[in-house]
DOVO-488589 format. One record per residue (C-alpha): z, y, x; residue number from 1. Coordinates in Angstrom, 2 decimals, m for minus. Last residue first. Layout:
<rs>
<r z="Z" y="Y" x="X" nr="NUM"/>
...
</rs>
This chain:
<rs>
<r z="m7.40" y="15.84" x="82.59" nr="223"/>
<r z="m5.34" y="13.98" x="85.20" nr="222"/>
<r z="m6.96" y="10.71" x="86.22" nr="221"/>
<r z="m4.77" y="7.91" x="87.61" nr="220"/>
<r z="m5.51" y="5.41" x="84.89" nr="219"/>
<r z="m8.49" y="6.42" x="82.78" nr="218"/>
<r z="m7.88" y="8.71" x="79.79" nr="217"/>
<r z="m8.80" y="6.80" x="76.67" nr="216"/>
<r z="m12.19" y="7.76" x="75.24" nr="215"/>
<r z="m12.33" y="10.44" x="72.54" nr="214"/>
<r z="m16.10" y="10.94" x="72.88" nr="213"/>
<r z="m16.08" y="14.72" x="73.26" nr="212"/>
<r z="m12.64" y="15.17" x="74.83" nr="211"/>
<r z="m11.96" y="12.03" x="76.86" nr="210"/>
<r z="m15.54" y="11.27" x="77.83" nr="209"/>
<r z="m16.66" y="14.82" x="78.50" nr="208"/>
<r z="m13.54" y="15.59" x="80.53" nr="207"/>
<r z="m14.09" y="12.48" x="82.62" nr="206"/>
<r z="m17.80" y="13.26" x="82.98" nr="205"/>
<r z="m17.13" y="16.68" x="84.52" nr="204"/>
<r z="m16.40" y="20.34" x="83.73" nr="203"/>
<r z="m17.37" y="20.03" x="80.09" nr="202"/>
<r z="m19.57" y="22.32" x="77.98" nr="201"/>
<r z="m20.12" y="21.88" x="74.22" nr="200"/>
<r z="m16.96" y="23.80" x="73.30" nr="199"/>
<r z="m18.26" y="26.69" x="75.41" nr="198"/>
<r z="m21.21" y="27.34" x="73.11" nr="197"/>
<r z="m24.71" y="26.95" x="74.56" nr="196"/>
<r z="m27.26" y="28.85" x="76.66" nr="195"/>
<r z="m25.34" y="31.58" x="78.50" nr="194"/>
<r z="m22.33" y="29.26" x="78.60" nr="193"/>
<r z="m24.26" y="27.11" x="81.08" nr="192"/>
<r z="m23.90" y="29.81" x="83.73" nr="191"/>
<r z="m20.17" y="30.13" x="83.06" nr="190"/>
<r z="m19.78" y="26.31" x="83.32" nr="189"/>
<r z="m21.64" y="26.12" x="86.63" nr="188"/>
<r z="m25.29" y="25.16" x="86.92" nr="187"/>
<r z="m27.56" y="22.71" x="88.75" nr="186"/>
<r z="m25.45" y="19.61" x="88.36" nr="185"/>
<r z="m21.83" y="18.79" x="87.65" nr="184"/>
<r z="m21.15" y="21.38" x="84.95" nr="183"/>
<r z="m21.53" y="18.81" x="82.16" nr="182"/>
<r z="m23.44" y="19.64" x="78.99" nr="181"/>
<r z="m23.20" y="18.25" x="75.47" nr="180"/>
<r z="m26.05" y="18.38" x="72.96" nr="179"/>
<r z="m26.56" y="17.59" x="69.27" nr="178"/>
<r z="m30.10" y="16.59" x="68.45" nr="177"/>
<r z="m32.86" y="18.44" x="66.59" nr="176"/>
<r z="m35.47" y="16.91" x="68.93" nr="175"/>
<r z="m36.75" y="20.26" x="70.23" nr="174"/>
<r z="m33.18" y="21.54" x="70.20" nr="173"/>
<r z="m32.07" y="18.63" x="72.35" nr="172"/>
<r z="m34.97" y="19.20" x="74.76" nr="171"/>
<r z="m34.15" y="22.92" x="74.99" nr="170"/>
<r z="m30.51" y="22.14" x="75.73" nr="169"/>
<r z="m31.57" y="19.59" x="78.32" nr="168"/>
<r z="m33.84" y="22.15" x="79.97" nr="167"/>
<r z="m30.96" y="24.63" x="79.96" nr="166"/>
<r z="m29.13" y="22.35" x="82.35" nr="165"/>
<r z="m26.59" y="19.59" x="82.87" nr="164"/>
<r z="m27.31" y="16.89" x="80.30" nr="163"/>
<r z="m25.86" y="14.74" x="77.52" nr="162"/>
<r z="m28.05" y="14.30" x="74.45" nr="161"/>
<r z="m26.52" y="13.16" x="71.16" nr="160"/>
<r z="m28.05" y="10.87" x="68.58" nr="159"/>
<r z="m27.56" y="9.78" x="64.96" nr="158"/>
<r z="m28.66" y="13.09" x="63.42" nr="157"/>
<r z="m31.85" y="12.96" x="65.50" nr="156"/>
<r z="m32.71" y="9.60" x="63.96" nr="155"/>
<r z="m32.45" y="6.25" x="65.72" nr="154"/>
<r z="m34.63" y="3.54" x="67.18" nr="153"/>
<r z="m33.72" y="4.46" x="70.78" nr="152"/>
<r z="m37.41" y="4.36" x="71.72" nr="151"/>
<r z="m38.22" y="6.47" x="68.65" nr="150"/>
<r z="m35.53" y="8.98" x="69.56" nr="149"/>
<r z="m36.92" y="9.25" x="73.08" nr="148"/>
<r z="m40.47" y="9.66" x="71.75" nr="147"/>
<r z="m39.34" y="12.51" x="69.50" nr="146"/>
<r z="m37.76" y="14.23" x="72.51" nr="145"/>
<r z="m40.96" y="13.76" x="74.54" nr="144"/>
<r z="m43.11" y="15.04" x="71.67" nr="143"/>
<r z="m40.89" y="18.13" x="71.42" nr="142"/>
<r z="m41.76" y="18.99" x="75.06" nr="141"/>
<r z="m38.53" y="20.18" x="76.71" nr="140"/>
<r z="m38.57" y="18.07" x="78.76" nr="139"/>
<r z="m41.61" y="16.30" x="80.15" nr="138"/>
<r z="m44.48" y="14.32" x="78.64" nr="137"/>
<r z="m47.03" y="12.02" x="80.29" nr="136"/>
<r z="m45.58" y="8.93" x="78.58" nr="135"/>
<r z="m48.08" y="6.10" x="78.03" nr="134"/>
<r z="m49.54" y="6.32" x="81.53" nr="133"/>
<r z="m46.06" y="6.58" x="83.05" nr="132"/>
<r z="m44.92" y="9.52" x="85.16" nr="131"/>
<r z="m42.08" y="10.71" x="82.93" nr="130"/>
<r z="m38.75" y="9.14" x="82.19" nr="129"/>
<r z="m37.30" y="6.91" x="79.52" nr="128"/>
<r z="m34.84" y="4.14" x="80.29" nr="127"/>
<r z="m33.49" y="2.25" x="77.27" nr="126"/>
<r z="m30.59" y="m0.09" x="76.48" nr="125"/>
<r z="m28.61" y="1.10" x="79.47" nr="124"/>
<r z="m25.42" y="m0.28" x="81.00" nr="123"/>
<r z="m27.36" y="m2.80" x="83.07" nr="122"/>
<r z="m28.88" y="m0.09" x="85.26" nr="121"/>
<r z="m25.64" y="1.24" x="86.72" nr="120"/>
<r z="m25.33" y="m0.83" x="89.90" nr="119"/>
<r z="m26.15" y="2.19" x="92.11" nr="118"/>
<r z="m29.33" y="0.59" x="93.50" nr="117"/>
<r z="m30.25" y="m0.51" x="89.98" nr="116"/>
<r z="m29.84" y="3.05" x="88.75" nr="115"/>
<r z="m32.00" y="4.27" x="91.64" nr="114"/>
<r z="m34.73" y="1.71" x="90.96" nr="113"/>
<r z="m34.80" y="2.36" x="87.22" nr="112"/>
<r z="m34.96" y="6.13" x="87.59" nr="111"/>
<r z="m37.66" y="5.89" x="90.23" nr="110"/>
<r z="m39.74" y="3.69" x="87.93" nr="109"/>
<r z="m39.30" y="6.12" x="85.03" nr="108"/>
<r z="m40.28" y="9.14" x="87.11" nr="107"/>
<r z="m37.65" y="11.87" x="86.82" nr="106"/>
<r z="m37.94" y="14.23" x="83.86" nr="105"/>
<r z="m35.08" y="12.33" x="82.26" nr="104"/>
<r z="m33.83" y="10.60" x="79.11" nr="103"/>
<r z="m31.65" y="7.62" x="80.02" nr="102"/>
<r z="m30.38" y="5.60" x="77.07" nr="101"/>
<r z="m27.12" y="4.21" x="75.76" nr="100"/>
<r z="m26.31" y="2.40" x="72.51" nr="99"/>
<r z="m22.60" y="2.66" x="71.82" nr="98"/>
<r z="m20.49" y="m0.36" x="70.90" nr="97"/>
<r z="m17.13" y="0.99" x="72.06" nr="96"/>
<r z="m17.33" y="m1.31" x="75.10" nr="95"/>
<r z="m20.66" y="0.34" x="75.88" nr="94"/>
<r z="m19.00" y="3.75" x="75.75" nr="93"/>
<r z="m16.26" y="2.66" x="78.14" nr="92"/>
<r z="m18.69" y="1.14" x="80.63" nr="91"/>
<r z="m20.91" y="4.23" x="80.63" nr="90"/>
<r z="m17.94" y="6.61" x="80.88" nr="89"/>
<r z="m16.29" y="4.71" x="83.74" nr="88"/>
<r z="m19.51" y="4.13" x="85.66" nr="87"/>
<r z="m20.31" y="7.83" x="85.68" nr="86"/>
<r z="m16.75" y="9.09" x="86.18" nr="85"/>
<r z="m17.39" y="10.68" x="89.56" nr="84"/>
<r z="m21.14" y="11.17" x="90.05" nr="83"/>
<r z="m23.17" y="8.16" x="91.17" nr="82"/>
<r z="m24.63" y="8.56" x="94.65" nr="81"/>
<r z="m27.92" y="9.36" x="96.36" nr="80"/>
<r z="m27.75" y="10.26" x="100.07" nr="79"/>
<r z="m30.76" y="8.16" x="101.09" nr="78"/>
<r z="m31.95" y="5.80" x="98.35" nr="77"/>
<r z="m35.25" y="7.62" x="97.72" nr="76"/>
<r z="m36.00" y="8.17" x="101.43" nr="75"/>
<r z="m39.56" y="6.83" x="101.69" nr="74"/>
<r z="m40.29" y="7.49" x="98.02" nr="73"/>
<r z="m39.31" y="11.12" x="98.49" nr="72"/>
<r z="m41.70" y="11.52" x="101.42" nr="71"/>
<r z="m44.71" y="10.29" x="99.45" nr="70"/>
<r z="m43.69" y="12.29" x="96.37" nr="69"/>
<r z="m43.24" y="15.54" x="98.26" nr="68"/>
<r z="m46.58" y="15.34" x="100.06" nr="67"/>
<r z="m48.35" y="14.37" x="96.81" nr="66"/>
<r z="m46.79" y="17.35" x="95.00" nr="65"/>
<r z="m47.36" y="20.03" x="97.63" nr="64"/>
<r z="m51.15" y="20.09" x="97.75" nr="63"/>
<r z="m51.71" y="20.50" x="94.00" nr="62"/>
<r z="m48.59" y="22.67" x="93.67" nr="61"/>
<r z="m49.64" y="25.23" x="96.30" nr="60"/>
<r z="m50.96" y="28.03" x="94.06" nr="59"/>
<r z="m47.81" y="27.86" x="91.95" nr="58"/>
<r z="m45.70" y="28.73" x="94.98" nr="57"/>
<r z="m43.65" y="26.39" x="97.16" nr="56"/>
<r z="m40.14" y="26.81" x="95.76" nr="55"/>
<r z="m40.75" y="28.01" x="92.20" nr="54"/>
<r z="m43.99" y="26.09" x="91.64" nr="53"/>
<r z="m42.49" y="23.06" x="93.33" nr="52"/>
<r z="m39.59" y="23.02" x="90.88" nr="51"/>
<r z="m41.86" y="23.43" x="87.87" nr="50"/>
<r z="m44.21" y="20.71" x="89.13" nr="49"/>
<r z="m41.19" y="18.42" x="89.76" nr="48"/>
<r z="m39.73" y="18.61" x="86.27" nr="47"/>
<r z="m37.55" y="21.38" x="84.78" nr="46"/>
<r z="m34.35" y="20.29" x="86.45" nr="45"/>
<r z="m34.17" y="21.34" x="90.10" nr="44"/>
<r z="m33.94" y="25.06" x="90.89" nr="43"/>
<r z="m30.17" y="25.48" x="91.31" nr="42"/>
<r z="m29.96" y="22.56" x="93.73" nr="41"/>
<r z="m33.01" y="23.68" x="95.71" nr="40"/>
<r z="m31.54" y="27.14" x="96.29" nr="39"/>
<r z="m28.20" y="25.72" x="97.37" nr="38"/>
<r z="m29.87" y="23.31" x="99.81" nr="37"/>
<r z="m31.81" y="26.00" x="101.66" nr="36"/>
<r z="m35.50" y="26.59" x="101.07" nr="35"/>
<r z="m38.01" y="26.56" x="103.94" nr="34"/>
<r z="m40.74" y="29.17" x="104.23" nr="33"/>
<r z="m44.20" y="27.56" x="103.99" nr="32"/>
<r z="m46.27" y="25.95" x="106.73" nr="31"/>
<r z="m47.64" y="23.26" x="104.41" nr="30"/>
<r z="m45.97" y="20.40" x="106.25" nr="29"/>
<r z="m42.80" y="22.43" x="106.69" nr="28"/>
<r z="m42.66" y="23.20" x="102.97" nr="27"/>
<r z="m43.16" y="19.55" x="102.06" nr="26"/>
<r z="m40.49" y="18.36" x="104.48" nr="25"/>
<r z="m38.15" y="21.04" x="103.09" nr="24"/>
<r z="m38.74" y="19.82" x="99.53" nr="23"/>
<r z="m38.30" y="16.21" x="100.62" nr="22"/>
<r z="m34.93" y="16.95" x="102.24" nr="21"/>
<r z="m33.85" y="18.95" x="99.18" nr="20"/>
<r z="m34.67" y="16.04" x="96.86" nr="19"/>
<r z="m32.58" y="13.66" x="98.94" nr="18"/>
<r z="m29.70" y="16.13" x="99.05" nr="17"/>
<r z="m29.94" y="16.74" x="95.29" nr="16"/>
<r z="m29.82" y="13.11" x="94.17" nr="15"/>
<r z="m26.38" y="13.31" x="92.57" nr="14"/>
<r z="m26.17" y="10.90" x="89.67" nr="13"/>
<r z="m24.95" y="10.83" x="86.07" nr="12"/>
<r z="m25.52" y="14.43" x="84.97" nr="11"/>
<r z="m26.89" y="16.28" x="87.99" nr="10"/>
<r z="m30.00" y="14.14" x="88.05" nr="9"/>
<r z="m29.97" y="11.64" x="85.16" nr="8"/>
<r z="m30.05" y="13.05" x="81.63" nr="7"/>
<r z="m28.12" y="10.83" x="79.27" nr="6"/>
<r z="m29.05" y="9.86" x="75.72" nr="5"/>
<r z="m26.25" y="8.64" x="73.48" nr="4"/>
<r z="m26.70" y="6.66" x="70.29" nr="3"/>
<r z="m23.44" y="5.46" x="68.69" nr="2"/>
<r z="m21.71" y="8.79" x="68.07" nr="1"/>
</rs>
């Protein structure tokens, strides 16, 4: 497969601690009950308004979102890190001639800045997130999936989406793309198996790379 779209949070990077800190800051500011880290981690994925609706209440989204975003921008590089195998799989796929893109509900500018901070930006041919004037869509909107394919200049049959949640599955189905999931984000393998067949689920990026993309096993890694 030469055209590979990667989700970001929980798939290539771990930004959950940063997000959790901003969620708690928002809840404290609004006088709402505070969520623990585990709850935030399992809730993230369906875009910020969806997350805030679940953790702060739908009636509080209008007030909560600007508080969250202001705090998040202040600490955006705190605690974020690339998941094990992220640089290896991106580098290996590029060396194979693959075209790589980011397809995320994170803001595009945040995605670019975090990837640059982690020295991963140069592996990508395309970064597509939400929050731009020309792209107000979010997964799993079919228009968003179609836009991603257009930006990658490929058909759905020529692309695969790699993610970590049911939102990625829905986005792949909306774009008629194949989908692989890694259990490194919001959900475990058994939880993901509720939405997709087990042969499309991988425990981490190393397993994904060696089994789904047939990349050579990296030195020192035991599959």
